PyMOL Python script that loads the backbone (N, CA, C, O; Angstrom):
from pymol import cmd

cmd.read_pdbstr("""\
ATOM      1  N   UNK A   1     159.126  84.665 128.206  1.00  0.00           N
ATOM      2  CA  UNK A   1     158.829  84.460 126.818  1.00  0.00           C
ATOM      3  C   UNK A   1     157.370  84.030 126.698  1.00  0.00           C
ATOM      4  O   UNK A   1     157.073  82.836 126.664  1.00  0.00           O
ATOM      5  N   UNK A   2     156.468  84.995 126.633  1.00  0.00           N
ATOM      6  CA  UNK A   2     155.042  84.658 126.599  1.00  0.00           C
ATOM      7  C   UNK A   2     154.606  84.031 125.272  1.00  0.00           C
ATOM      8  O   UNK A   2     154.913  84.535 124.192  1.00  0.00           O
ATOM      9  N   UNK A   3     153.892  82.934 125.389  1.00  0.00           N
ATOM     10  CA  UNK A   3     153.282  82.291 124.229  1.00  0.00           C
ATOM     11  C   UNK A   3     151.911  82.919 124.040  1.00  0.00           C
ATOM     12  O   UNK A   3     151.119  82.991 124.980  1.00  0.00           O
ATOM     13  N   UNK A   4     151.628  83.376 122.814  1.00  0.00           N
ATOM     14  CA  UNK A   4     150.354  84.044 122.560  1.00  0.00           C
ATOM     15  C   UNK A   4     149.422  83.229 121.677  1.00  0.00           C
ATOM     16  O   UNK A   4     148.233  83.534 121.582  1.00  0.00           O
ATOM     17  N   UNK A   5     149.956  82.181 121.022  1.00  0.00           N
ATOM     18  CA  UNK A   5     149.132  81.397 120.112  1.00  0.00           C
ATOM     19  C   UNK A   5     149.804  80.057 119.870  1.00  0.00           C
ATOM     20  O   UNK A   5     151.029  79.965 119.793  1.00  0.00           O
ATOM     21  N   UNK A   6     148.989  79.023 119.752  1.00  0.00           N
ATOM     22  CA  UNK A   6     149.465  77.692 119.360  1.00  0.00           C
ATOM     23  C   UNK A   6     148.555  77.188 118.249  1.00  0.00           C
ATOM     24  O   UNK A   6     147.334  77.146 118.401  1.00  0.00           O
ATOM     25  N   UNK A   7     149.167  76.804 117.127  1.00  0.00           N
ATOM     26  CA  UNK A   7     148.424  76.274 115.982  1.00  0.00           C
ATOM     27  C   UNK A   7     149.236  75.146 115.374  1.00  0.00           C
ATOM     28  O   UNK A   7     150.417  75.323 115.075  1.00  0.00           O
ATOM     29  N   UNK A   8     148.614  73.987 115.187  1.00  0.00           N
ATOM     30  CA  UNK A   8     149.227  72.855 114.474  1.00  0.00           C
ATOM     31  C   UNK A   8     150.647  72.555 114.952  1.00  0.00           C
ATOM     32  O   UNK A   8     151.543  72.349 114.133  1.00  0.00           O
ATOM     33  N   UNK A   9     150.855  72.529 116.237  1.00  0.00           N
ATOM     34  CA  UNK A   9     152.163  72.210 116.786  1.00  0.00           C
ATOM     35  C   UNK A   9     153.165  73.347 116.738  1.00  0.00           C
ATOM     36  O   UNK A   9     154.340  73.143 117.045  1.00  0.00           O
ATOM     37  N   UNK A  10     152.732  74.536 116.362  1.00  0.00           N
ATOM     38  CA  UNK A  10     153.602  75.716 116.314  1.00  0.00           C
ATOM     39  C   UNK A  10     153.325  76.587 117.524  1.00  0.00           C
ATOM     40  O   UNK A  10     152.182  76.730 117.957  1.00  0.00           O
ATOM     41  N   UNK A  11     154.374  77.160 118.055  1.00  0.00           N
ATOM     42  CA  UNK A  11     154.238  78.065 119.204  1.00  0.00           C
ATOM     43  C   UNK A  11     154.653  79.465 118.772  1.00  0.00           C
ATOM     44  O   UNK A  11     155.798  79.681 118.374  1.00  0.00           O
ATOM     45  N   UNK A  12     153.727  80.416 118.851  1.00  0.00           N
ATOM     46  CA  UNK A  12     153.960  81.809 118.508  1.00  0.00           C
ATOM     47  C   UNK A  12     154.247  82.555 119.808  1.00  0.00           C
ATOM     48  O   UNK A  12     153.421  82.556 120.721  1.00  0.00           O
ATOM     49  N   UNK A  13     155.421  83.191 119.892  1.00  0.00           N
ATOM     50  CA  UNK A  13     155.806  83.824 121.156  1.00  0.00           C
ATOM     51  C   UNK A  13     156.688  85.040 120.935  1.00  0.00           C
ATOM     52  O   UNK A  13     157.166  85.291 119.829  1.00  0.00           O
ATOM     53  N   UNK A  14     156.896  85.797 122.019  1.00  0.00           N
ATOM     54  CA  UNK A  14     157.803  86.947 122.056  1.00  0.00           C
ATOM     55  C   UNK A  14     158.900  86.664 123.071  1.00  0.00           C
ATOM     56  O   UNK A  14     158.758  85.803 123.939  1.00  0.00           O
ATOM     57  N   UNK A  15     159.981  87.394 122.948  1.00  0.00           N
ATOM     58  CA  UNK A  15     160.995  87.429 123.996  1.00  0.00           C
ATOM     59  C   UNK A  15     160.829  88.757 124.720  1.00  0.00           C
ATOM     60  O   UNK A  15     160.625  89.791 124.084  1.00  0.00           O
ATOM     61  N   UNK A  16     160.914  88.735 126.011  1.00  0.00           N
ATOM     62  CA  UNK A  16     160.606  89.922 126.810  1.00  0.00           C
ATOM     63  C   UNK A  16     161.613  91.058 126.641  1.00  0.00           C
ATOM     64  O   UNK A  16     161.283  92.205 126.941  1.00  0.00           O
ATOM     65  N   UNK A  17     162.824  90.777 126.172  1.00  0.00           N
ATOM     66  CA  UNK A  17     163.848  91.821 126.066  1.00  0.00           C
ATOM     67  C   UNK A  17     163.948  92.429 124.669  1.00  0.00           C
ATOM     68  O   UNK A  17     164.956  93.061 124.353  1.00  0.00           O
ATOM     69  N   UNK A  18     162.933  92.254 123.829  1.00  0.00           N
ATOM     70  CA  UNK A  18     163.006  92.755 122.456  1.00  0.00           C
ATOM     71  C   UNK A  18     162.011  93.876 122.175  1.00  0.00           C
ATOM     72  O   UNK A  18     161.629  94.080 121.023  1.00  0.00           O
ATOM     73  N   UNK A  19     161.594  94.591 123.180  1.00  0.00           N
ATOM     74  CA  UNK A  19     160.607  95.637 123.018  1.00  0.00           C
ATOM     75  C   UNK A  19     161.075  96.852 122.239  1.00  0.00           C
ATOM     76  O   UNK A  19     160.252  97.678 121.844  1.00  0.00           O
ATOM     77  N   UNK A  20     162.376  96.985 122.008  1.00  0.00           N
ATOM     78  CA  UNK A  20     162.875  98.122 121.245  1.00  0.00           C
ATOM     79  C   UNK A  20     162.869  97.852 119.747  1.00  0.00           C
ATOM     80  O   UNK A  20     163.084  98.772 118.958  1.00  0.00           O
ATOM     81  N   UNK A  21     162.629  96.621 119.341  1.00  0.00           N
ATOM     82  CA  UNK A  21     162.557  96.269 117.918  1.00  0.00           C
ATOM     83  C   UNK A  21     161.159  96.539 117.390  1.00  0.00           C
ATOM     84  O   UNK A  21     160.215  96.654 118.172  1.00  0.00           O
ATOM     85  N   UNK A  22     161.010  96.642 116.061  1.00  0.00           N
ATOM     86  CA  UNK A  22     159.660  96.726 115.499  1.00  0.00           C
ATOM     87  C   UNK A  22     158.860  95.471 115.868  1.00  0.00           C
ATOM     88  O   UNK A  22     159.432  94.433 116.202  1.00  0.00           O
ATOM     89  N   UNK A  23     157.535  95.583 115.801  1.00  0.00           N
ATOM     90  CA  UNK A  23     156.662  94.466 116.168  1.00  0.00           C
ATOM     91  C   UNK A  23     157.004  93.220 115.348  1.00  0.00           C
ATOM     92  O   UNK A  23     157.157  93.278 114.128  1.00  0.00           O
ATOM     93  N   UNK A  24     157.117  92.099 116.053  1.00  0.00           N
ATOM     94  CA  UNK A  24     157.481  90.844 115.404  1.00  0.00           C
ATOM     95  C   UNK A  24     156.983  89.667 116.236  1.00  0.00           C
ATOM     96  O   UNK A  24     156.540  89.828 117.374  1.00  0.00           O
ATOM     97  N   UNK A  25     157.066  88.492 115.645  1.00  0.00           N
ATOM     98  CA  UNK A  25     156.667  87.263 116.330  1.00  0.00           C
ATOM     99  C   UNK A  25     157.702  86.183 116.048  1.00  0.00           C
ATOM    100  O   UNK A  25     158.204  86.072 114.930  1.00  0.00           O
ATOM    101  N   UNK A  26     158.017  85.395 117.056  1.00  0.00           N
ATOM    102  CA  UNK A  26     158.864  84.214 116.899  1.00  0.00           C
ATOM    103  C   UNK A  26     157.950  83.013 116.810  1.00  0.00           C
ATOM    104  O   UNK A  26     156.938  82.940 117.507  1.00  0.00           O
ATOM    105  N   UNK A  27     158.303  82.071 115.955  1.00  0.00           N
ATOM    106  CA  UNK A  27     157.501  80.860 115.800  1.00  0.00           C
ATOM    107  C   UNK A  27     158.428  79.660 115.912  1.00  0.00           C
ATOM    108  O   UNK A  27     159.385  79.531 115.149  1.00  0.00           O
ATOM    109  N   UNK A  28     158.139  78.781 116.870  1.00  0.00           N
ATOM    110  CA  UNK A  28     158.938  77.578 117.085  1.00  0.00           C
ATOM    111  C   UNK A  28     158.149  76.385 116.571  1.00  0.00           C
ATOM    112  O   UNK A  28     156.953  76.238 116.822  1.00  0.00           O
ATOM    113  N   UNK A  29     158.875  75.531 115.834  1.00  0.00           N
ATOM    114  CA  UNK A  29     158.319  74.265 115.359  1.00  0.00           C
ATOM    115  C   UNK A  29     159.282  73.151 115.747  1.00  0.00           C
ATOM    116  O   UNK A  29     160.318  73.406 116.363  1.00  0.00           O
ATOM    117  N   UNK A  30     158.942  71.924 115.390  1.00  0.00           N
ATOM    118  CA  UNK A  30     159.838  70.794 115.673  1.00  0.00           C
ATOM    119  C   UNK A  30     161.150  70.933 114.906  1.00  0.00           C
ATOM    120  O   UNK A  30     162.181  70.416 115.337  1.00  0.00           O
ATOM    121  N   UNK A  31     161.113  71.636 113.759  1.00  0.00           N
ATOM    122  CA  UNK A  31     162.314  71.770 112.921  1.00  0.00           C
ATOM    123  C   UNK A  31     163.228  72.918 113.330  1.00  0.00           C
ATOM    124  O   UNK A  31     164.427  72.878 113.056  1.00  0.00           O
ATOM    125  N   UNK A  32     162.681  73.936 113.977  1.00  0.00           N
ATOM    126  CA  UNK A  32     163.498  75.089 114.325  1.00  0.00           C
ATOM    127  C   UNK A  32     162.653  76.272 114.731  1.00  0.00           C
ATOM    128  O   UNK A  32     161.559  76.111 115.272  1.00  0.00           O
ATOM    129  N   UNK A  33     163.168  77.476 114.468  1.00  0.00           N
ATOM    130  CA  UNK A  33     162.482  78.700 114.846  1.00  0.00           C
ATOM    131  C   UNK A  33     162.671  79.752 113.773  1.00  0.00           C
ATOM    132  O   UNK A  33     163.727  79.833 113.147  1.00  0.00           O
ATOM    133  N   UNK A  34     161.635  80.563 113.563  1.00  0.00           N
ATOM    134  CA  UNK A  34     161.733  81.683 112.643  1.00  0.00           C
ATOM    135  C   UNK A  34     161.161  82.919 113.319  1.00  0.00           C
ATOM    136  O   UNK A  34     160.525  82.841 114.370  1.00  0.00           O
ATOM    137  N   UNK A  35     161.402  84.057 112.691  1.00  0.00           N
ATOM    138  CA  UNK A  35     160.931  85.336 113.210  1.00  0.00           C
ATOM    139  C   UNK A  35     160.339  86.111 112.040  1.00  0.00           C
ATOM    140  O   UNK A  35     160.956  86.224 110.980  1.00  0.00           O
ATOM    141  N   UNK A  36     159.138  86.644 112.243  1.00  0.00           N
ATOM    142  CA  UNK A  36     158.481  87.460 111.229  1.00  0.00           C
ATOM    143  C   UNK A  36     158.220  88.849 111.770  1.00  0.00           C
ATOM    144  O   UNK A  36     157.739  89.006 112.893  1.00  0.00           O
ATOM    145  N   UNK A  37     158.540  89.873 110.960  1.00  0.00           N
ATOM    146  CA  UNK A  37     158.098  91.225 111.254  1.00  0.00           C
ATOM    147  C   UNK A  37     156.597  91.247 111.007  1.00  0.00           C
ATOM    148  O   UNK A  37     156.109  90.545 110.121  1.00  0.00           O
ATOM    149  N   UNK A  38     155.862  92.036 111.772  1.00  0.00           N
ATOM    150  CA  UNK A  38     154.410  92.032 111.688  1.00  0.00           C
ATOM    151  C   UNK A  38     153.808  93.158 110.846  1.00  0.00           C
ATOM    152  O   UNK A  38     152.647  93.066 110.445  1.00  0.00           O
ATOM    153  N   UNK A  39     154.569  94.215 110.570  1.00  0.00           N
ATOM    154  CA  UNK A  39     153.997  95.321 109.799  1.00  0.00           C
ATOM    155  C   UNK A  39     155.101  96.074 109.060  1.00  0.00           C
ATOM    156  O   UNK A  39     155.786  96.898 109.666  1.00  0.00           O
ATOM    157  N   UNK A  40     155.288  95.814 107.782  1.00  0.00           N
ATOM    158  CA  UNK A  40     154.608  94.798 106.977  1.00  0.00           C
ATOM    159  C   UNK A  40     155.155  93.408 107.300  1.00  0.00           C
ATOM    160  O   UNK A  40     156.265  93.264 107.813  1.00  0.00           O
ATOM    161  N   UNK A  41     154.369  92.413 106.997  1.00  0.00           N
ATOM    162  CA  UNK A  41     154.778  91.036 107.284  1.00  0.00           C
ATOM    163  C   UNK A  41     155.900  90.633 106.349  1.00  0.00           C
ATOM    164  O   UNK A  41     155.770  90.708 105.127  1.00  0.00           O
ATOM    165  N   UNK A  42     157.004  90.203 106.943  1.00  0.00           N
ATOM    166  CA  UNK A  42     158.138  89.688 106.169  1.00  0.00           C
ATOM    167  C   UNK A  42     159.003  88.821 107.083  1.00  0.00           C
ATOM    168  O   UNK A  42     159.040  89.013 108.299  1.00  0.00           O
ATOM    169  N   UNK A  43     159.678  87.890 106.482  1.00  0.00           N
ATOM    170  CA  UNK A  43     160.553  86.997 107.241  1.00  0.00           C
ATOM    171  C   UNK A  43     161.793  87.761 107.683  1.00  0.00           C
ATOM    172  O   UNK A  43     162.486  88.366 106.864  1.00  0.00           O
ATOM    173  N   UNK A  44     162.064  87.730 108.970  1.00  0.00           N
ATOM    174  CA  UNK A  44     163.250  88.390 109.521  1.00  0.00           C
ATOM    175  C   UNK A  44     164.411  87.415 109.664  1.00  0.00           C
ATOM    176  O   UNK A  44     165.566  87.777 109.445  1.00  0.00           O
ATOM    177  N   UNK A  45     164.095  86.164 110.037  1.00  0.00           N
ATOM    178  CA  UNK A  45     165.155  85.177 110.283  1.00  0.00           C
ATOM    179  C   UNK A  45     164.540  83.789 110.271  1.00  0.00           C
ATOM    180  O   UNK A  45     163.381  83.600 110.637  1.00  0.00           O
ATOM    181  N   UNK A  46     165.335  82.833 109.846  1.00  0.00           N
ATOM    182  CA  UNK A  46     164.905  81.437 109.880  1.00  0.00           C
ATOM    183  C   UNK A  46     166.069  80.570 110.322  1.00  0.00           C
ATOM    184  O   UNK A  46     167.197  80.728 109.855  1.00  0.00           O
ATOM    185  N   UNK A  47     165.779  79.665 111.218  1.00  0.00           N
ATOM    186  CA  UNK A  47     166.788  78.695 111.671  1.00  0.00           C
ATOM    187  C   UNK A  47     166.173  77.302 111.629  1.00  0.00           C
ATOM    188  O   UNK A  47     165.589  76.837 112.608  1.00  0.00           O
ATOM    189  N   UNK A  48     166.314  76.644 110.481  1.00  0.00           N
ATOM    190  CA  UNK A  48     165.961  75.236 110.402  1.00  0.00           C
ATOM    191  C   UNK A  48     164.609  74.868 109.831  1.00  0.00           C
ATOM    192  O   UNK A  48     164.363  73.686 109.589  1.00  0.00           O
ATOM    193  N   UNK A  49     163.725  75.817 109.604  1.00  0.00           N
ATOM    194  CA  UNK A  49     162.394  75.485 109.093  1.00  0.00           C
ATOM    195  C   UNK A  49     162.453  75.438 107.568  1.00  0.00           C
ATOM    196  O   UNK A  49     162.903  76.398 106.943  1.00  0.00           O
ATOM    197  N   UNK A  50     162.008  74.340 106.959  1.00  0.00           N
ATOM    198  CA  UNK A  50     162.049  74.239 105.490  1.00  0.00           C
ATOM    199  C   UNK A  50     161.092  75.231 104.830  1.00  0.00           C
ATOM    200  O   UNK A  50     160.153  75.717 105.461  1.00  0.00           O
ATOM    201  N   UNK A  51     161.344  75.524 103.554  1.00  0.00           N
ATOM    202  CA  UNK A  51     160.593  76.567 102.850  1.00  0.00           C
ATOM    203  C   UNK A  51     159.085  76.305 102.834  1.00  0.00           C
ATOM    204  O   UNK A  51     158.306  77.248 102.971  1.00  0.00           O
ATOM    205  N   UNK A  52     158.658  75.061 102.671  1.00  0.00           N
ATOM    206  CA  UNK A  52     157.213  74.796 102.674  1.00  0.00           C
ATOM    207  C   UNK A  52     156.599  75.104 104.044  1.00  0.00           C
ATOM    208  O   UNK A  52     155.453  75.544 104.128  1.00  0.00           O
ATOM    209  N   UNK A  53     157.353  74.875 105.098  1.00  0.00           N
ATOM    210  CA  UNK A  53     156.896  75.213 106.445  1.00  0.00           C
ATOM    211  C   UNK A  53     156.821  76.717 106.644  1.00  0.00           C
ATOM    212  O   UNK A  53     155.898  77.212 107.290  1.00  0.00           O
ATOM    213  N   UNK A  54     157.790  77.453 106.090  1.00  0.00           N
ATOM    214  CA  UNK A  54     157.774  78.912 106.197  1.00  0.00           C
ATOM    215  C   UNK A  54     156.562  79.514 105.499  1.00  0.00           C
ATOM    216  O   UNK A  54     155.961  80.464 106.001  1.00  0.00           O
ATOM    217  N   UNK A  55     156.204  78.965 104.347  1.00  0.00           N
ATOM    218  CA  UNK A  55     155.024  79.467 103.629  1.00  0.00           C
ATOM    219  C   UNK A  55     153.758  79.281 104.467  1.00  0.00           C
ATOM    220  O   UNK A  55     152.910  80.171 104.526  1.00  0.00           O
ATOM    221  N   UNK A  56     153.641  78.131 105.109  1.00  0.00           N
ATOM    222  CA  UNK A  56     152.477  77.858 105.958  1.00  0.00           C
ATOM    223  C   UNK A  56     152.465  78.785 107.173  1.00  0.00           C
ATOM    224  O   UNK A  56     151.414  79.308 107.543  1.00  0.00           O
ATOM    225  N   UNK A  57     153.614  78.986 107.787  1.00  0.00           N
ATOM    226  CA  UNK A  57     153.709  79.884 108.941  1.00  0.00           C
ATOM    227  C   UNK A  57     153.380  81.312 108.522  1.00  0.00           C
ATOM    228  O   UNK A  57     152.662  82.013 109.234  1.00  0.00           O
ATOM    229  N   UNK A  58     153.893  81.748 107.381  1.00  0.00           N
ATOM    230  CA  UNK A  58     153.612  83.100 106.904  1.00  0.00           C
ATOM    231  C   UNK A  58     152.101  83.297 106.707  1.00  0.00           C
ATOM    232  O   UNK A  58     151.565  84.355 107.037  1.00  0.00           O
ATOM    233  N   UNK A  59     151.423  82.286 106.173  1.00  0.00           N
ATOM    234  CA  UNK A  59     149.971  82.369 106.003  1.00  0.00           C
ATOM    235  C   UNK A  59     149.289  82.531 107.363  1.00  0.00           C
ATOM    236  O   UNK A  59     148.353  83.318 107.504  1.00  0.00           O
ATOM    237  N   UNK A  60     149.762  81.784 108.357  1.00  0.00           N
ATOM    238  CA  UNK A  60     149.176  81.886 109.699  1.00  0.00           C
ATOM    239  C   UNK A  60     149.427  83.266 110.304  1.00  0.00           C
ATOM    240  O   UNK A  60     148.565  83.813 110.992  1.00  0.00           O
ATOM    241  N   UNK A  61     150.604  83.823 110.047  1.00  0.00           N
ATOM    242  CA  UNK A  61     150.902  85.171 110.541  1.00  0.00           C
ATOM    243  C   UNK A  61     149.950  86.174 109.882  1.00  0.00           C
ATOM    244  O   UNK A  61     149.398  87.041 110.560  1.00  0.00           O
ATOM    245  N   UNK A  62     149.756  86.059 108.564  1.00  0.00           N
ATOM    246  CA  UNK A  62     148.793  86.936 107.880  1.00  0.00           C
ATOM    247  C   UNK A  62     147.401  86.780 108.472  1.00  0.00           C
ATOM    248  O   UNK A  62     146.730  87.776 108.742  1.00  0.00           O
ATOM    249  N   UNK A  63     146.960  85.551 108.675  1.00  0.00           N
ATOM    250  CA  UNK A  63     145.620  85.283 109.188  1.00  0.00           C
ATOM    251  C   UNK A  63     145.414  85.840 110.594  1.00  0.00           C
ATOM    252  O   UNK A  63     144.287  86.152 110.978  1.00  0.00           O
ATOM    253  N   UNK A  64     146.488  85.965 111.359  1.00  0.00           N
ATOM    254  CA  UNK A  64     146.404  86.392 112.756  1.00  0.00           C
ATOM    255  C   UNK A  64     147.139  87.698 113.021  1.00  0.00           C
ATOM    256  O   UNK A  64     147.436  88.014 114.173  1.00  0.00           O
ATOM    257  N   UNK A  65     147.437  88.457 111.980  1.00  0.00           N
ATOM    258  CA  UNK A  65     148.260  89.654 112.110  1.00  0.00           C
ATOM    259  C   UNK A  65     147.726  90.627 113.150  1.00  0.00           C
ATOM    260  O   UNK A  65     148.480  91.076 114.014  1.00  0.00           O
ATOM    261  N   UNK A  66     146.449  90.961 113.087  1.00  0.00           N
ATOM    262  CA  UNK A  66     145.891  91.945 114.014  1.00  0.00           C
ATOM    263  C   UNK A  66     146.011  91.469 115.462  1.00  0.00           C
ATOM    264  O   UNK A  66     146.405  92.237 116.340  1.00  0.00           O
ATOM    265  N   UNK A  67     145.675  90.212 115.708  1.00  0.00           N
ATOM    266  CA  UNK A  67     145.777  89.642 117.051  1.00  0.00           C
ATOM    267  C   UNK A  67     147.222  89.679 117.541  1.00  0.00           C
ATOM    268  O   UNK A  67     147.478  90.062 118.683  1.00  0.00           O
ATOM    269  N   UNK A  68     148.166  89.284 116.691  1.00  0.00           N
ATOM    270  CA  UNK A  68     149.574  89.266 117.077  1.00  0.00           C
ATOM    271  C   UNK A  68     150.097  90.667 117.364  1.00  0.00           C
ATOM    272  O   UNK A  68     150.857  90.865 118.312  1.00  0.00           O
ATOM    273  N   UNK A  69     149.693  91.647 116.543  1.00  0.00           N
ATOM    274  CA  UNK A  69     150.095  93.037 116.803  1.00  0.00           C
ATOM    275  C   UNK A  69     149.535  93.531 118.133  1.00  0.00           C
ATOM    276  O   UNK A  69     150.239  94.187 118.901  1.00  0.00           O
ATOM    277  N   UNK A  70     148.270  93.218 118.406  1.00  0.00           N
ATOM    278  CA  UNK A  70     147.663  93.628 119.678  1.00  0.00           C
ATOM    279  C   UNK A  70     148.415  93.026 120.860  1.00  0.00           C
ATOM    280  O   UNK A  70     148.699  93.721 121.836  1.00  0.00           O
ATOM    281  N   UNK A  71     148.737  91.742 120.776  1.00  0.00           N
ATOM    282  CA  UNK A  71     149.441  91.078 121.873  1.00  0.00           C
ATOM    283  C   UNK A  71     150.856  91.636 122.024  1.00  0.00           C
ATOM    284  O   UNK A  71     151.328  91.833 123.143  1.00  0.00           O
ATOM    285  N   UNK A  72     151.527  91.888 120.917  1.00  0.00           N
ATOM    286  CA  UNK A  72     152.882  92.452 120.972  1.00  0.00           C
ATOM    287  C   UNK A  72     152.841  93.809 121.678  1.00  0.00           C
ATOM    288  O   UNK A  72     153.607  94.062 122.608  1.00  0.00           O
ATOM    289  N   UNK A  73     151.937  94.670 121.220  1.00  0.00           N
ATOM    290  CA  UNK A  73     151.844  96.014 121.803  1.00  0.00           C
ATOM    291  C   UNK A  73     151.397  95.978 123.258  1.00  0.00           C
ATOM    292  O   UNK A  73     151.879  96.761 124.075  1.00  0.00           O
ATOM    293  N   UNK A  74     150.497  95.092 123.578  1.00  0.00           N
ATOM    294  CA  UNK A  74     150.044  94.927 124.960  1.00  0.00           C
ATOM    295  C   UNK A  74     151.206  94.489 125.855  1.00  0.00           C
ATOM    296  O   UNK A  74     151.394  95.029 126.945  1.00  0.00           O
ATOM    297  N   UNK A  75     151.972  93.525 125.397  1.00  0.00           N
ATOM    298  CA  UNK A  75     153.084  93.007 126.205  1.00  0.00           C
ATOM    299  C   UNK A  75     154.184  94.056 126.366  1.00  0.00           C
ATOM    300  O   UNK A  75     154.726  94.240 127.455  1.00  0.00           O
ATOM    301  N   UNK A  76     154.510  94.752 125.250  1.00  0.00           N
ATOM    302  CA  UNK A  76     155.594  95.725 125.296  1.00  0.00           C
ATOM    303  C   UNK A  76     155.100  97.138 125.594  1.00  0.00           C
ATOM    304  O   UNK A  76     155.879  98.090 125.581  1.00  0.00           O
ATOM    305  N   UNK A  77     153.792  97.268 125.863  1.00  0.00           N
ATOM    306  CA  UNK A  77     153.174  98.531 126.280  1.00  0.00           C
ATOM    307  C   UNK A  77     153.418  99.659 125.284  1.00  0.00           C
ATOM    308  O   UNK A  77     153.747 100.782 125.668  1.00  0.00           O
ATOM    309  N   UNK A  78     153.253  99.347 123.993  1.00  0.00           N
ATOM    310  CA  UNK A  78     153.404 100.371 122.934  1.00  0.00           C
ATOM    311  C   UNK A  78     152.069 100.998 122.630  1.00  0.00           C
ATOM    312  O   UNK A  78     151.981 101.877 121.773  1.00  0.00           O
TER     313      UNK A  78
END
""", "prot")
cmd.dss("prot")
cmd.show_as("cartoon", "prot")
cmd.util.cbc("prot")
cmd.orient("prot")
């Protein structure tokens, strides 16, 4: 499960067995974990992160979308 980015106590990572899914990122916080699709950006799943936290994470995903897509494709060799 490679970590590709850390911001404000959040860990942005992939799971190695999910290469058949569309590009996405998992984000772990102290409250839980969420998953965002990367193109187009949308929330795929949330487990425990409050709505204000999701808005902040979504902004970070937008701000880093190109980098996250590059890392996803590099890791999954797309």
